[in-house]
N, C-alpha and C positions, 0 to 999 in steps of 0.2 A: 120588341125591337130595341128598347132601351137596354135590356139585359145583354143583348148581342153586342151593342156598341161598347158598353162598359166592360164586357168580357174581353173584347178585342183590345181596348185601351189598357186594361190591366195586364193582359198578356204581353203587349208591347213594352210596358214599363218594366215588368219582371225580366223580360228578355234582355233589355238594355242594362238592367242592374246586374244580371249574371255575367254579361259580357264584360262589364266594367270591373267586377270583382276578379274575373279571370285575368284581365289585363294587369291589374295591380299585383296579383300573385305571380304572374310571369315576370314582371319587372323586378321582383324581389330577388331573383336569381343573381348571384354575384359573379362578376368577371374579374379575375385577378389582374393587377397591373401588368404582370408579365404577359398575360394573354392579350391584353390591349396593345402593348408595345409590339408584340410579335405580329399582330394583325395590321398595325399601322406601318411597321417597318417592312413587312413582307410584301409579297405580291398580292395583287387583287384576288379576292376570294374566288375560287373556282377556276382560276386561270393557270395554265401550265407555263412555267418559266423555262424558256429555251436554254438558259445558261446553267440551270441546275437539275433539270429533270433527267431521270435515268431512263433506260430503254423501256422498262416495264411501264412507267408512267406515260411516256410518249405514245407507246403502242395502245394503251388502254383508254387514254383520254382524247386522242385525236382521231378525226375521221380520215380514213384512207391511209393511215400510217400503220403498217404492220411491223413485224420484228426487224426485217431487213432495213426498211427506211428509218425506223427509230434508231437502229445501230448506226446508220449513215449520218444521222443528225449528231449523235454523240461523237462519232469519229471526226466529223467536220469541226465540231467545237473543240475537240482535243488538239487537232492539227492547226487550227487557225485562231484559236482564242475565242473569247465570248462573243456572242452575237451582239452587234451594236444596234440592230433594229430587227423587227420581225420579218421585214422584207428580205433580209439576208438569207432567210430559209431557202430562197430560190437558188442559192449557190450550191445547195446540197444536191448531189446526183439523185435523180428520181423524184424530186419534189418540183412540181410545176405550179403555175399560177392558179389553176383550179383547186388544187389541194390546199394551197396557201389561203385562198379566199374562203374555202369551207371551214378553215380553222382559225382564221384571223381573230375572231372575237374571243377565242379560247386561249390566246397566246400573249405572253409578255416577256420582257427581258430583264426586269428588275431583280 
């Protein structure tokens, strides 16, 4: 019984140690200052910028947005200037409240 408890304790200690070593090794990867600046200055990671995204990005990243609606978004932006808010997406023909809500968390305007 003592051997089982000692084995379990040893296993837990070794597992923790290996996880710690892995974390230290992962932390050693360097990020260049340019990459940091780009990440900070740019849009949130994983979000689609309504003011810079092209048709292909809009089509592939957004739910319920095909090629025609993606082109309508780009056309609206070209004709009316940059979006001031994500809610202005409702001004694009073919984009309704349901489509906006499905994609709201994926969108930004920065």
